[in-house]
All heavy atoms as TSV, in Angstrom:
chain	resi	resn	atom	element	x	y	z
A	1	MET	N	N	93.018	133.727	102.078
A	1	MET	CA	C	93.492	134.935	101.930
A	1	MET	C	C	93.327	135.332	100.406
A	1	MET	O	O	94.091	134.747	99.524
A	1	MET	CB	C	94.896	135.031	102.417
A	1	MET	CG	C	95.560	136.437	102.178
A	1	MET	SD	S	97.133	136.620	102.917
A	1	MET	CE	C	96.803	136.563	104.581
A	2	PRO	N	N	92.887	136.406	99.994
A	2	PRO	CA	C	92.761	136.768	98.617
A	2	PRO	C	C	94.039	137.349	98.022
A	2	PRO	O	O	94.949	137.794	98.879
A	2	PRO	CB	C	91.662	137.900	98.497
A	2	PRO	CG	C	91.511	138.301	99.964
A	2	PRO	CD	C	92.044	137.354	100.877
A	3	LEU	N	N	94.204	137.095	96.782
A	3	LEU	CA	C	95.462	137.600	96.014
A	3	LEU	C	C	95.007	138.669	95.163
A	3	LEU	O	O	94.263	138.645	94.239
A	3	LEU	CB	C	95.983	136.411	95.217
A	3	LEU	CG	C	97.121	136.698	94.314
A	3	LEU	CD1	C	98.340	137.086	95.156
A	3	LEU	CD2	C	97.527	135.562	93.314
A	4	TYR	N	N	95.636	139.858	95.369
A	4	TYR	CA	C	95.448	141.037	94.618
A	4	TYR	C	C	96.730	141.389	93.740
A	4	TYR	O	O	97.781	141.497	94.392
A	4	TYR	CB	C	95.064	142.205	95.539
A	4	TYR	CG	C	93.856	142.030	96.330
A	4	TYR	CD1	C	93.923	141.779	97.639
A	4	TYR	CD2	C	92.604	142.133	95.703
A	4	TYR	CE1	C	92.730	141.544	98.361
A	4	TYR	CE2	C	91.454	141.977	96.413
A	4	TYR	CZ	C	91.468	141.695	97.875
A	4	TYR	OH	O	90.224	141.570	98.489
A	5	ILE	N	N	96.567	141.385	92.534
A	5	ILE	CA	C	97.576	141.744	91.613
A	5	ILE	C	C	97.388	143.120	91.087
A	5	ILE	O	O	96.373	143.270	90.312
A	5	ILE	CB	C	97.788	140.693	90.427
A	5	ILE	CG1	C	98.113	139.281	91.034
A	5	ILE	CG2	C	98.856	141.080	89.477
A	5	ILE	CD1	C	98.287	138.144	90.088
A	6	LYS	N	N	98.211	144.114	91.453
A	6	LYS	CA	C	98.069	145.387	91.014
A	6	LYS	C	C	98.705	145.902	89.732
A	6	LYS	O	O	98.532	146.895	89.309
A	6	LYS	CB	C	98.365	146.408	92.234
A	6	LYS	CG	C	97.570	146.218	93.537
A	6	LYS	CD	C	97.991	146.979	94.575
A	6	LYS	CE	C	97.164	146.698	95.806
A	6	LYS	NZ	N	97.423	147.552	97.061
A	7	ASP	N	N	99.761	144.996	89.515
A	7	ASP	CA	C	100.474	145.309	88.156
A	7	ASP	C	C	99.909	144.567	87.027
A	7	ASP	O	O	99.700	143.361	86.936
A	7	ASP	CB	C	102.018	144.799	88.441
A	7	ASP	CG	C	102.974	145.111	87.339
A	7	ASP	OD1	O	102.736	144.662	86.185
A	7	ASP	OD2	O	103.738	145.866	87.569
A	8	ASP	N	N	99.590	145.385	85.941
A	8	ASP	CA	C	98.952	144.851	84.705
A	8	ASP	C	C	99.762	143.819	84.036
A	8	ASP	O	O	99.213	142.775	83.573
A	8	ASP	CB	C	98.554	145.884	83.712
A	8	ASP	CG	C	97.386	146.811	84.271
A	8	ASP	OD1	O	96.696	146.342	85.147
A	8	ASP	OD2	O	97.249	147.920	83.742
A	9	ALA	N	N	101.014	143.971	83.876
A	9	ALA	CA	C	101.913	143.039	83.277
A	9	ALA	C	C	101.929	141.719	83.974
A	9	ALA	O	O	101.877	140.564	83.487
A	9	ALA	CB	C	103.357	143.485	83.190
A	10	ILE	N	N	101.998	141.672	85.310
A	10	ILE	CA	C	102.010	140.422	86.125
A	10	ILE	C	C	100.610	139.835	86.063
A	10	ILE	O	O	100.545	138.632	85.950
A	10	ILE	CB	C	102.362	140.900	87.605
A	10	ILE	CG1	C	103.731	141.302	87.675
A	10	ILE	CG2	C	102.130	139.578	88.537
A	10	ILE	CD1	C	104.282	141.761	88.955
A	11	ASP	N	N	99.548	140.589	86.059
A	11	ASP	CA	C	98.271	140.023	85.871
A	11	ASP	C	C	98.201	139.242	84.505
A	11	ASP	O	O	97.638	138.241	84.509
A	11	ASP	CB	C	97.144	141.098	85.957
A	11	ASP	CG	C	95.810	140.620	85.918
A	11	ASP	OD1	O	95.355	139.814	86.888
A	11	ASP	OD2	O	95.039	140.828	85.030
A	12	ARG	N	N	98.693	139.842	83.430
A	12	ARG	CA	C	98.653	139.236	82.153
A	12	ARG	C	C	99.397	137.905	82.178
A	12	ARG	O	O	99.001	136.896	81.725
A	12	ARG	CB	C	99.148	140.130	81.032
A	12	ARG	CG	C	98.246	141.147	80.613
A	12	ARG	CD	C	98.666	141.916	79.390
A	12	ARG	NE	N	100.019	142.576	79.534
A	12	ARG	CZ	C	100.176	143.873	80.103
A	12	ARG	NH1	N	99.106	144.532	80.481
A	12	ARG	NH2	N	101.346	144.379	80.092
A	13	LEU	N	N	100.546	137.908	82.986
A	13	LEU	CA	C	101.433	136.710	83.044
A	13	LEU	C	C	100.635	135.717	83.811
A	13	LEU	O	O	100.647	134.551	83.453
A	13	LEU	CB	C	102.736	137.024	83.732
A	13	LEU	CG	C	103.808	137.745	82.997
A	13	LEU	CD1	C	104.963	138.223	83.917
A	13	LEU	CD2	C	104.272	136.861	81.836
A	14	ALA	N	N	100.007	136.007	84.903
A	14	ALA	CA	C	99.232	135.074	85.707
A	14	ALA	C	C	98.111	134.490	84.972
A	14	ALA	O	O	97.850	133.295	84.909
A	14	ALA	CB	C	98.775	135.836	86.983
A	15	ARG	N	N	97.431	135.261	84.148
A	15	ARG	CA	C	96.252	134.838	83.321
A	15	ARG	C	C	96.801	133.949	82.288
A	15	ARG	O	O	96.172	132.913	81.961
A	15	ARG	CB	C	95.522	135.928	82.714
A	15	ARG	CG	C	94.631	136.752	83.755
A	15	ARG	CD	C	93.719	137.771	83.135
A	15	ARG	NE	N	93.072	138.479	84.163
A	15	ARG	CZ	C	92.000	138.086	84.717
A	15	ARG	NH1	N	91.534	136.893	84.481
A	15	ARG	NH2	N	91.432	138.835	85.630
A	16	ARG	N	N	97.876	134.250	81.613
A	16	ARG	CA	C	98.457	133.389	80.522
A	16	ARG	C	C	99.019	132.021	81.085
A	16	ARG	O	O	98.717	130.977	80.488
A	16	ARG	CB	C	99.712	134.114	79.976
A	16	ARG	CG	C	100.255	133.500	78.894
A	16	ARG	CD	C	101.382	134.438	78.159
A	16	ARG	NE	N	102.035	133.785	77.067
A	16	ARG	CZ	C	103.224	134.141	76.612
A	16	ARG	NH1	N	103.771	135.283	77.039
A	16	ARG	NH2	N	103.821	133.506	75.693
A	17	TYR	N	N	99.529	132.040	82.239
A	17	TYR	CA	C	100.020	130.839	82.955
A	17	TYR	C	C	98.652	130.041	83.333
A	17	TYR	O	O	98.810	128.804	83.288
A	17	TYR	CB	C	100.817	131.067	84.164
A	17	TYR	CG	C	101.434	129.969	84.637
A	17	TYR	CD1	C	102.761	129.303	84.006
A	17	TYR	CD2	C	101.089	129.225	85.845
A	17	TYR	CE1	C	103.405	128.300	84.523
A	17	TYR	CE2	C	101.874	128.107	86.283
A	17	TYR	CZ	C	102.861	127.624	85.591
A	17	TYR	OH	O	103.552	126.495	86.065
A	18	GLN	N	N	97.686	130.639	83.872
A	18	GLN	CA	C	96.314	130.008	84.137
A	18	GLN	C	C	95.963	129.237	82.930
A	18	GLN	O	O	95.449	128.122	83.155
A	18	GLN	CB	C	95.471	130.991	84.731
A	18	GLN	CG	C	94.132	130.456	85.043
A	18	GLN	CD	C	93.082	131.443	85.504
A	18	GLN	OE1	O	93.354	132.632	85.415
A	18	GLN	NE2	N	91.872	130.992	85.854
A	19	ALA	N	N	95.847	129.975	81.926
A	19	ALA	CA	C	95.278	129.364	80.637
A	19	ALA	C	C	96.262	128.133	80.191
A	19	ALA	O	O	95.802	127.079	79.884
A	19	ALA	CB	C	95.242	130.339	79.507
A	20	LEU	N	N	97.563	128.344	80.254
A	20	LEU	CA	C	98.449	127.096	79.811
A	20	LEU	C	C	98.278	126.056	80.760
A	20	LEU	O	O	98.434	124.809	80.247
A	20	LEU	CB	C	99.822	127.754	79.800
A	20	LEU	CG	C	100.198	128.682	78.668
A	20	LEU	CD1	C	101.525	129.212	78.789
A	20	LEU	CD2	C	100.071	127.944	77.331
A	21	THR	N	N	98.213	126.287	82.078
A	21	THR	CA	C	98.242	125.148	82.962
A	21	THR	C	C	96.723	124.682	83.184
A	21	THR	O	O	96.480	123.662	83.902
A	21	THR	CB	C	98.800	125.434	84.265
A	21	THR	OG1	O	98.146	126.645	84.795
A	21	THR	CG2	C	100.294	125.801	84.150
A	22	ARG	N	N	95.751	125.405	82.739
A	22	ARG	CA	C	94.398	125.196	82.943
A	22	ARG	C	C	94.035	125.119	84.359
A	22	ARG	O	O	93.284	124.365	84.878
A	22	ARG	CB	C	93.988	123.765	82.315
A	22	ARG	CG	C	94.185	123.835	80.882
A	22	ARG	CD	C	93.692	122.559	80.081
A	22	ARG	NE	N	93.913	122.861	78.677
A	22	ARG	CZ	C	93.661	121.901	77.694
A	22	ARG	NH1	N	93.419	120.756	78.192
A	22	ARG	NH2	N	94.010	122.174	76.549
A	23	ALA	N	N	94.680	125.917	85.170
A	23	ALA	CA	C	94.505	126.183	86.606
A	23	ALA	C	C	93.076	126.746	86.734
A	23	ALA	O	O	92.565	127.534	85.812
A	23	ALA	CB	C	95.403	127.113	87.208
A	24	SER	N	N	92.314	126.386	87.827
A	24	SER	CA	C	90.974	126.754	87.901
A	24	SER	C	C	90.802	128.248	88.193
A	24	SER	O	O	89.800	128.997	87.834
A	24	SER	CB	C	90.140	125.937	89.047
A	24	SER	OG	O	90.950	126.130	90.230
A	25	THR	N	N	91.760	128.886	88.908
A	25	THR	CA	C	91.803	130.250	89.237
A	25	THR	C	C	93.122	130.921	88.972
A	25	THR	O	O	94.237	130.142	88.926
A	25	THR	CB	C	91.472	130.503	90.775
A	25	THR	OG1	O	92.475	129.959	91.487
A	25	THR	CG2	C	90.087	129.916	91.098
A	26	LYS	N	N	93.313	132.244	89.011
A	26	LYS	CA	C	94.494	132.983	88.863
A	26	LYS	C	C	95.373	132.584	90.122
A	26	LYS	O	O	96.627	132.530	89.978
A	26	LYS	CB	C	94.228	134.387	88.669
A	26	LYS	CG	C	95.327	135.126	88.101
A	26	LYS	CD	C	94.919	136.579	87.711
A	26	LYS	CE	C	93.962	137.232	88.352
A	26	LYS	NZ	N	93.788	138.678	88.163
A	27	THR	N	N	94.752	132.599	91.262
A	27	THR	CA	C	95.478	132.354	92.457
A	27	THR	C	C	96.086	130.863	92.363
A	27	THR	O	O	97.324	130.736	92.860
A	27	THR	CB	C	94.454	132.343	93.642
A	27	THR	OG1	O	94.031	133.728	93.822
A	27	THR	CG2	C	95.161	132.022	95.004
A	28	GLU	N	N	95.369	129.855	91.946
A	28	GLU	CA	C	95.992	128.561	91.681
A	28	GLU	C	C	97.153	128.643	90.629
A	28	GLU	O	O	98.055	127.991	90.930
A	28	GLU	CB	C	94.871	127.642	91.237
A	28	GLU	CG	C	95.336	126.251	91.126
A	28	GLU	CD	C	95.742	125.585	92.318
A	28	GLU	OE1	O	95.739	126.061	93.470
A	28	GLU	OE2	O	96.417	124.349	92.145
A	29	ALA	N	N	96.967	129.440	89.717
A	29	ALA	CA	C	98.087	129.546	88.626
A	29	ALA	C	C	99.256	130.175	89.395
A	29	ALA	O	O	100.436	129.606	89.132
A	29	ALA	CB	C	97.726	130.391	87.494
A	30	VAL	N	N	99.208	131.092	90.148
A	30	VAL	CA	C	100.303	131.691	90.775
A	30	VAL	C	C	100.944	130.754	91.775
A	30	VAL	O	O	102.125	130.669	91.924
A	30	VAL	CB	C	99.889	133.083	91.484
A	30	VAL	CG1	C	100.927	133.572	92.412
A	30	VAL	CG2	C	99.425	134.029	90.426
A	31	ARG	N	N	100.140	130.017	92.512
A	31	ARG	CA	C	100.500	128.986	93.420
A	31	ARG	C	C	101.345	127.938	92.782
A	31	ARG	O	O	102.461	127.548	93.149
A	31	ARG	CB	C	99.383	128.377	94.208
A	31	ARG	CG	C	99.895	127.340	95.349
A	31	ARG	CD	C	98.777	126.512	95.966
A	31	ARG	NE	N	98.523	125.505	94.907
A	31	ARG	CZ	C	99.080	124.439	94.643
A	31	ARG	NH1	N	100.360	124.207	95.112
A	31	ARG	NH2	N	98.638	123.647	93.717
A	32	LEU	N	N	100.911	127.437	91.593
A	32	LEU	CA	C	101.612	126.413	90.883
A	32	LEU	C	C	102.865	127.032	90.332
A	32	LEU	O	O	103.922	126.258	90.355
A	32	LEU	CB	C	100.705	126.009	89.683
A	32	LEU	CG	C	99.526	125.193	89.936
A	32	LEU	CD1	C	98.631	125.048	88.690
A	32	LEU	CD2	C	100.013	123.828	90.412
A	33	ALA	N	N	102.853	128.167	89.785
A	33	ALA	CA	C	104.149	128.835	89.282
A	33	ALA	C	C	105.231	129.025	90.425
A	33	ALA	O	O	106.328	128.681	90.243
A	33	ALA	CB	C	103.786	130.128	88.608
A	34	LEU	N	N	104.809	129.296	91.520
A	34	LEU	CA	C	105.616	129.627	92.701
A	34	LEU	C	C	106.160	128.408	93.134
A	34	LEU	O	O	107.319	128.134	93.502
A	34	LEU	CB	C	104.948	130.478	93.769
A	34	LEU	CG	C	104.851	131.852	93.513
A	34	LEU	CD1	C	103.858	132.430	94.596
A	34	LEU	CD2	C	106.002	132.642	93.385
A	35	GLN	N	N	105.406	127.264	93.204
A	35	GLN	CA	C	105.709	126.044	93.694
A	35	GLN	C	C	106.857	125.386	92.763
A	35	GLN	O	O	107.734	124.848	93.272
A	35	GLN	CB	C	104.627	124.965	93.909
A	35	GLN	CG	C	104.910	123.773	94.487
A	35	GLN	CD	C	105.410	123.822	95.926
A	35	GLN	OE1	O	104.694	124.351	96.767
A	35	GLN	NE2	N	106.529	123.404	96.235
A	36	LYS	N	N	106.571	125.475	91.498
A	36	LYS	CA	C	107.522	125.047	90.432
A	36	LYS	C	C	108.826	125.781	90.601
A	36	LYS	O	O	109.874	125.032	90.623
A	36	LYS	CB	C	106.860	125.298	89.104
A	36	LYS	CG	C	107.701	124.725	87.901
A	36	LYS	CD	C	107.059	124.903	86.593
A	36	LYS	CE	C	108.081	124.358	85.459
A	36	LYS	NZ	N	107.529	124.393	84.207
A	37	ALA	N	N	108.834	126.995	90.756
A	37	ALA	CA	C	110.113	127.804	90.795
A	37	ALA	C	C	110.840	127.475	92.115
A	37	ALA	O	O	112.047	127.397	92.132
A	37	ALA	CB	C	109.765	129.396	90.851
A	38	LEU	N	N	110.066	127.272	93.193
A	38	LEU	CA	C	110.632	126.897	94.450
A	38	LEU	C	C	111.294	125.559	94.418
A	38	LEU	O	O	112.454	125.290	94.864
A	38	LEU	CB	C	109.603	126.987	95.521
A	38	LEU	CG	C	110.148	126.686	97.053
A	38	LEU	CD1	C	111.218	127.706	97.358
A	38	LEU	CD2	C	108.984	126.885	97.962
A	39	ASP	N	N	110.566	124.624	93.848
A	39	ASP	CA	C	111.061	123.164	93.581
A	39	ASP	C	C	112.407	123.172	92.808
A	39	ASP	O	O	113.328	122.519	93.143
A	39	ASP	CB	C	110.144	122.317	93.002
A	39	ASP	CG	C	108.868	122.090	93.975
A	39	ASP	OD1	O	108.889	122.412	95.029
A	39	ASP	OD2	O	107.873	121.535	93.368
A	40	GLU	N	N	112.446	123.990	91.788
A	40	GLU	CA	C	113.563	124.159	90.964
A	40	GLU	C	C	114.799	124.656	91.653
A	40	GLU	O	O	116.048	124.249	91.615
A	40	GLU	CB	C	113.377	125.003	89.573
A	40	GLU	CG	C	112.389	124.240	88.626
A	40	GLU	CD	C	112.090	125.150	87.482
A	40	GLU	OE1	O	112.572	126.318	87.414
A	40	GLU	OE2	O	111.198	124.648	86.663
A	41	GLU	N	N	114.540	125.689	92.488
A	41	GLU	CA	C	115.541	126.308	93.224
A	41	GLU	C	C	116.143	125.315	94.381
A	41	GLU	O	O	117.339	125.285	94.643
A	41	GLU	CB	C	115.053	127.605	93.854
A	41	GLU	CG	C	114.940	128.723	93.064
A	41	GLU	CD	C	116.212	129.303	92.262
A	41	GLU	OE1	O	117.188	129.259	92.851
A	41	GLU	OE2	O	116.148	129.349	91.049
A	42	LEU	N	N	115.197	124.642	94.903
A	42	LEU	CA	C	115.695	123.679	96.075
A	42	LEU	C	C	116.382	122.485	95.447
A	42	LEU	O	O	117.188	121.820	96.163
A	42	LEU	CB	C	114.491	123.263	96.779
A	42	LEU	CG	C	113.750	124.392	97.590
A	42	LEU	CD1	C	112.585	123.871	98.365
A	42	LEU	CD2	C	114.752	124.876	98.722
A	43	THR	N	N	116.338	122.135	94.202
A	43	THR	CA	C	117.023	121.140	93.707
A	43	THR	C	C	118.401	121.371	93.061
A	43	THR	O	O	119.166	120.551	92.781
A	43	THR	CB	C	116.179	120.253	92.538
A	43	THR	OG1	O	115.923	121.207	91.420
A	43	THR	CG2	C	114.916	119.625	93.098
A	44	LYS	N	N	118.631	122.693	92.928
A	44	LYS	CA	C	119.962	123.206	92.483
A	44	LYS	C	C	121.008	122.731	93.510
A	44	LYS	O	O	120.860	123.032	94.749
A	44	LYS	CB	C	119.896	124.658	92.247
A	44	LYS	CG	C	119.241	125.109	91.033
A	44	LYS	CD	C	119.358	126.562	90.819
A	44	LYS	CE	C	118.614	127.080	89.536
A	44	LYS	NZ	N	118.763	128.616	89.552
A	45	PRO	N	N	122.173	122.386	93.103
A	45	PRO	CA	C	123.202	122.168	94.059
A	45	PRO	C	C	123.730	123.455	94.744
A	45	PRO	O	O	123.602	124.501	94.077
A	45	PRO	CB	C	124.319	121.564	93.328
A	45	PRO	CG	C	124.027	121.952	91.743
A	45	PRO	CD	C	122.582	122.185	91.757
A	46	ALA	N	N	124.154	123.435	95.902
A	46	ALA	CA	C	124.594	124.588	96.571
A	46	ALA	C	C	125.867	125.104	96.119
A	46	ALA	O	O	126.647	124.165	95.404
A	46	ALA	CB	C	124.743	124.312	98.168
A	47	LEU	N	N	126.148	126.352	96.061
A	47	LEU	CA	C	127.357	126.838	95.420
A	47	LEU	C	C	128.726	126.106	96.032
A	47	LEU	O	O	129.561	125.958	95.250
A	47	LEU	CB	C	127.412	128.319	95.727
A	47	LEU	CG	C	128.596	129.040	95.024
A	47	LEU	CD1	C	128.742	128.845	93.588
A	47	LEU	CD2	C	128.647	130.533	95.381
A	48	ALA	N	N	128.586	125.867	97.272
A	48	ALA	CA	C	129.699	125.195	97.890
A	48	ALA	C	C	129.921	123.795	97.301
A	48	ALA	O	O	131.203	123.472	97.121
A	48	ALA	CB	C	129.531	125.071	99.495
A	49	ASP	N	N	128.971	123.153	97.114
A	49	ASP	CA	C	129.011	121.786	96.443
A	49	ASP	C	C	129.647	121.889	95.059
A	49	ASP	O	O	130.370	121.140	94.656
A	49	ASP	CB	C	127.689	121.122	96.432
A	49	ASP	CG	C	127.174	120.844	97.744
A	49	ASP	OD1	O	127.921	120.660	98.761
A	49	ASP	OD2	O	125.926	120.628	97.941
A	50	VAL	N	N	129.168	122.885	94.304
A	50	VAL	CA	C	129.694	123.125	92.896
A	50	VAL	C	C	131.243	123.500	93.025
A	50	VAL	O	O	131.914	122.917	92.270
A	50	VAL	CB	C	128.917	124.267	92.225
A	50	VAL	CG1	C	129.553	124.640	90.913
A	50	VAL	CG2	C	127.452	123.839	92.038
A	51	ALA	N	N	131.584	124.284	93.956
A	51	ALA	CA	C	133.003	124.676	94.131
A	51	ALA	C	C	133.834	123.356	94.406
A	51	ALA	O	O	134.979	123.220	93.931
A	51	ALA	CB	C	133.144	125.638	95.175
A	52	VAL	N	N	133.380	122.642	95.373
A	52	VAL	CA	C	134.100	121.309	95.824
A	52	VAL	C	C	134.213	120.412	94.537
A	52	VAL	O	O	135.337	119.931	94.393
A	52	VAL	CB	C	133.448	120.635	96.982
A	52	VAL	CG1	C	133.922	119.277	97.237
A	52	VAL	CG2	C	133.482	121.485	98.191
A	53	ALA	N	N	133.133	120.232	93.881
A	53	ALA	CA	C	133.248	119.379	92.682
A	53	ALA	C	C	134.276	119.931	91.664
A	53	ALA	O	O	134.941	119.164	91.055
A	53	ALA	CB	C	131.882	119.252	92.050
A	54	PHE	N	N	134.227	121.194	91.408
A	54	PHE	CA	C	135.094	121.850	90.556
A	54	PHE	C	C	136.601	121.609	90.882
A	54	PHE	O	O	137.511	121.289	90.140
A	54	PHE	CB	C	134.878	123.329	90.333
A	54	PHE	CG	C	135.887	124.101	89.645
A	54	PHE	CD1	C	135.752	124.105	88.156
A	54	PHE	CD2	C	136.883	124.839	90.104
A	54	PHE	CE1	C	136.564	124.737	87.353
A	54	PHE	CE2	C	137.760	125.611	89.353
A	54	PHE	CZ	C	137.706	125.467	87.993
A	55	CYS	N	N	136.916	121.828	92.183
A	55	CYS	CA	C	138.234	121.694	92.766
A	55	CYS	C	C	138.692	120.246	92.624
A	55	CYS	O	O	139.854	120.020	92.191
A	55	CYS	CB	C	138.357	122.020	94.323
A	55	CYS	SG	S	138.242	123.907	94.366
A	56	ARG	N	N	137.802	119.342	92.843
A	56	ARG	CA	C	138.137	117.923	92.854
A	56	ARG	C	C	138.470	117.490	91.315
A	56	ARG	O	O	139.468	116.658	91.079
A	56	ARG	CB	C	137.014	117.018	93.245
A	56	ARG	CG	C	137.016	117.017	94.868
A	56	ARG	CD	C	135.975	116.063	95.317
A	56	ARG	NE	N	135.870	116.037	96.800
A	56	ARG	CZ	C	134.708	115.887	97.432
A	56	ARG	NH1	N	133.613	115.646	96.884
A	56	ARG	NH2	N	134.684	115.935	98.698
A	57	ASN	N	N	137.611	118.063	90.459
A	57	ASN	CA	C	137.889	117.777	89.075
A	57	ASN	C	C	139.217	118.477	88.585
A	57	ASN	O	O	140.029	117.782	87.828
A	57	ASN	CB	C	136.786	118.342	88.190
A	57	ASN	CG	C	136.882	117.932	86.690
A	57	ASN	OD1	O	137.436	116.988	86.350
A	57	ASN	ND2	N	136.081	118.756	85.936
A	58	LEU	N	N	139.457	119.573	89.079
A	58	LEU	CA	C	140.819	120.228	88.632
A	58	LEU	C	C	141.947	119.361	89.161
A	58	LEU	O	O	142.825	119.226	88.493
A	58	LEU	CB	C	140.826	121.580	89.291
A	58	LEU	CG	C	141.876	122.574	88.631
A	58	LEU	CD1	C	141.752	122.838	87.224
A	58	LEU	CD2	C	141.754	123.972	89.351
A	59	LYS	N	N	141.839	118.973	90.427
A	59	LYS	CA	C	143.016	118.213	91.059
A	59	LYS	C	C	143.207	116.894	90.157
A	59	LYS	O	O	144.324	116.559	90.116
A	59	LYS	CB	C	142.562	117.940	92.504
A	59	LYS	CG	C	143.732	117.166	93.256
A	59	LYS	CD	C	143.353	116.999	94.770
A	59	LYS	CE	C	144.437	116.199	95.449
A	59	LYS	NZ	N	144.065	116.037	96.840
A	60	GLN	N	N	142.046	116.220	89.944
A	60	GLN	CA	C	142.226	114.920	89.174
A	60	GLN	C	C	142.743	115.234	87.809
A	60	GLN	O	O	143.775	114.436	87.430
A	60	GLN	CB	C	140.773	114.390	88.874
A	60	GLN	CG	C	140.790	112.974	88.281
A	60	GLN	CD	C	141.523	111.935	89.034
A	60	GLN	OE1	O	141.265	111.805	90.143
A	60	GLN	NE2	N	142.437	111.321	88.507
A	61	LYS	N	N	142.455	116.428	87.199
A	61	LYS	CA	C	143.116	116.731	85.780
A	61	LYS	C	C	144.654	117.008	85.974
A	61	LYS	O	O	145.467	116.414	85.118
A	61	LYS	CB	C	142.444	117.856	85.229
A	61	LYS	CG	C	141.165	117.473	84.658
A	61	LYS	CD	C	140.433	118.790	84.060
A	61	LYS	CE	C	139.124	118.352	83.351
A	61	LYS	NZ	N	138.538	119.626	82.689
A	62	ALA	N	N	144.998	117.546	87.083
A	62	ALA	CA	C	146.375	117.954	87.316
A	62	ALA	C	C	147.145	116.625	87.594
A	62	ALA	O	O	148.201	116.323	87.125
A	62	ALA	CB	C	146.610	118.776	88.628
A	63	THR	N	N	146.402	115.622	88.376
A	63	THR	CA	C	147.115	114.374	88.692
A	63	THR	C	C	147.331	113.608	87.487
A	63	THR	O	O	148.365	113.026	87.223
A	63	THR	CB	C	146.289	113.664	89.685
A	63	THR	OG1	O	146.106	114.399	90.827
A	63	THR	CG2	C	146.950	112.331	90.094
A	64	ASP	N	N	146.221	113.485	86.526
A	64	ASP	CA	C	146.258	112.754	85.425
A	64	ASP	C	C	147.417	113.377	84.430
A	64	ASP	O	O	148.124	112.544	83.910
A	64	ASP	CB	C	145.020	112.717	84.515
A	64	ASP	CG	C	143.862	111.999	85.383
A	64	ASP	OD1	O	144.268	111.146	86.381
A	64	ASP	OD2	O	142.712	112.238	85.102
A	65	LYS	N	N	147.571	114.558	84.383
A	65	LYS	CA	C	148.475	115.349	83.522
A	65	LYS	C	C	149.932	114.987	84.060
A	65	LYS	O	O	150.850	114.693	83.281
A	65	LYS	CB	C	148.314	116.855	83.603
A	65	LYS	CG	C	149.165	117.568	82.457
A	65	LYS	CD	C	148.759	119.035	82.411
A	65	LYS	CE	C	149.685	119.727	81.396
A	65	LYS	NZ	N	149.293	121.151	81.394
A	66	GLY	N	N	150.081	115.040	85.369
A	66	GLY	CA	C	151.408	114.768	85.911
A	66	GLY	C	C	151.743	113.239	85.800
A	66	GLY	O	O	152.861	112.964	85.308
A	67	ALA	N	N	150.859	112.333	85.817
A	67	ALA	CA	C	151.116	110.888	85.519
A	67	ALA	C	C	151.395	110.660	84.059
A	67	ALA	O	O	152.403	109.988	83.810
A	67	ALA	CB	C	149.688	110.157	85.993
A	68	SER	N	N	150.770	111.331	83.116
A	68	SER	CA	C	151.035	111.122	81.713
A	68	SER	C	C	152.360	111.749	81.313
A	68	SER	O	O	153.102	111.297	80.472
A	68	SER	CB	C	149.895	111.615	80.861
A	68	SER	OG	O	149.902	113.014	80.878
A	69	ALA	N	N	152.795	112.816	81.983
A	69	ALA	CA	C	154.004	113.490	81.768
A	69	ALA	C	C	155.219	112.694	82.326
A	69	ALA	O	O	156.227	112.477	81.657
A	69	ALA	CB	C	154.060	114.864	82.379
A	70	GLY	N	N	154.839	112.025	83.343
A	70	GLY	CA	C	155.930	111.077	83.995
A	70	GLY	C	C	156.200	110.005	83.135
A	70	GLY	O	O	157.337	109.363	82.915
A	71	THR	N	N	155.132	109.295	82.550
A	71	THR	CA	C	155.406	108.305	81.653
A	71	THR	C	C	155.851	108.574	80.206
A	71	THR	O	O	156.565	107.758	79.631
A	71	THR	CB	C	153.976	107.386	81.442
A	71	THR	OG1	O	153.061	108.275	80.914
A	71	THR	CG2	C	153.520	106.829	82.689
A	72	ALA	N	N	155.620	109.735	79.949
A	72	ALA	CA	C	156.216	110.215	78.488
A	72	ALA	C	C	157.686	110.423	78.734
A	72	ALA	O	O	158.364	110.134	77.678
A	72	ALA	CB	C	155.545	111.575	78.087
A	73	GLY	N	N	158.047	110.840	79.697
A	73	GLY	CA	C	159.594	110.951	80.066
A	73	GLY	C	C	160.351	109.694	80.098
A	73	GLY	O	O	161.539	109.709	79.859
A	74	GLU	N	N	159.704	108.468	80.387
A	74	GLU	CA	C	160.345	107.262	80.518
A	74	GLU	C	C	160.568	106.688	79.142
A	74	GLU	O	O	161.348	105.803	78.960
A	74	GLU	CB	C	159.470	106.331	81.293
A	74	GLU	CG	C	159.315	106.710	82.823
A	74	GLU	CD	C	158.344	105.947	83.618
A	74	GLU	OE1	O	157.934	104.906	83.066
A	74	GLU	OE2	O	158.041	106.376	84.691
A	75	ALA	N	N	160.048	107.136	78.084
A	75	ALA	CA	C	160.103	106.444	76.892
A	75	ALA	C	C	161.246	106.733	76.042
A	75	ALA	O	O	162.347	107.099	76.269
A	75	ALA	CB	C	158.858	106.878	75.921
């Protein structure tokens, strides 16, 4: 299936990426760029995972702070 780029700015970006990556065609350059972007997005942690890690970290800090406050009062 042919790839038609109708926007001059996007065409310039595709040609520039083609030159940098030494892709054989502009279509190959676009495929490489899209694959790279997709791979990067798929390796990012999900927002829910980031939120859970943040909450666990916050809870640990509160626990550590409470423990150090309890030992400081004993001295």
